[in-house]
C-alpha positions in Angstrom: 20.5 5.3 39.8 21.0 8.9 38.9 22.6 10.3 35.6 24.4 13.5 35.2 26.1 14.3 31.8 27.2 17.1 29.6 26.9 17.6 25.9 29.0 20.0 23.9 28.3 20.8 20.2 29.4 23.0 17.3 26.8 24.0 14.8 27.8 25.5 11.6 26.6 26.5 8.0 30.1 27.5 6.8 33.7 27.7 8.1 33.3 31.4 8.9 33.5 32.1 12.7 30.2 34.1 12.5 28.2 31.1 11.2 29.5 28.7 14.2 27.6 28.3 17.4 29.1 26.6 20.4 26.8 25.1 23.1 27.5 23.3 26.2 24.4 21.7 28.0 24.4 20.0 31.5 21.7 17.5 32.3 20.6 15.6 35.4 18.3 12.5 34.8 17.5 13.8 31.3 16.4 17.3 32.3 18.6 20.2 31.1 19.4 22.4 34.0 22.0 24.8 32.7 23.4 25.8 29.1 26.2 27.9 27.7 25.6 29.3 24.3 28.2 31.4 22.3 25.3 33.2 20.6 24.2 34.4 24.0 27.6 34.6 25.4 26.8 33.3 29.1 25.3 30.5 31.0 21.5 30.3 31.3 19.8 28.2 34.1 16.5 26.3 33.3 15.8 25.1 36.9 16.2 26.5 40.3 19.7 24.9 40.7 20.7 25.9 37.1 19.8 29.5 37.7 22.0 29.7 40.9 24.9 27.9 39.0 24.4 30.2 36.0 24.8 33.2 38.1 28.0 31.8 39.8 29.5 30.8 36.5 28.9 33.9 34.9 30.7 35.9 37.5 33.6 33.6 37.3 36.4 32.6 35.0 34.3 29.8 33.5 32.4 32.1 31.3 35.4 33.6 29.7 36.7 30.0 29.1 33.4 29.0 27.4 33.5 32.0 25.1 37.0 30.9 23.8 35.6 27.4 23.0 33.9 28.6 19.8 37.2 29.5 18.3 39.5 27.1 20.0 37.4 24.0 19.4 34.6 24.7 16.8 36.5 27.0 14.3 39.6 24.8 14.4 37.7 21.5 13.6 35.1 22.8 11.1 37.4 22.5 8.2 38.5 19.0 9.2 34.8 17.8 9.6 33.7 19.6 6.4 36.6 18.2 4.3 36.1 14.6 5.8 32.3 14.7 5.0 33.0 16.1 1.5 35.5 13.5 0.4 33.4 10.7 1.7 30.2 11.8 -0.1 
């Protein structure tokens, strides 16, 4: 069979918004073909299909939605994750 999946992650060194990076990567059969990174601010394609999709997504509302994810998802949850990890260590 074939496998398609997406991985979204928040990487952070502190709870400051500037120290947080949001990435969303899309894979097909273990090969990453497109990624959004908040530090780049747009989608980047790594395969022929990924490049075509990145161009389309960067010209649509999807890129604006992803840019907001850093604050909406990551920043909102960093305090929760940090506090939870510190209280259990």
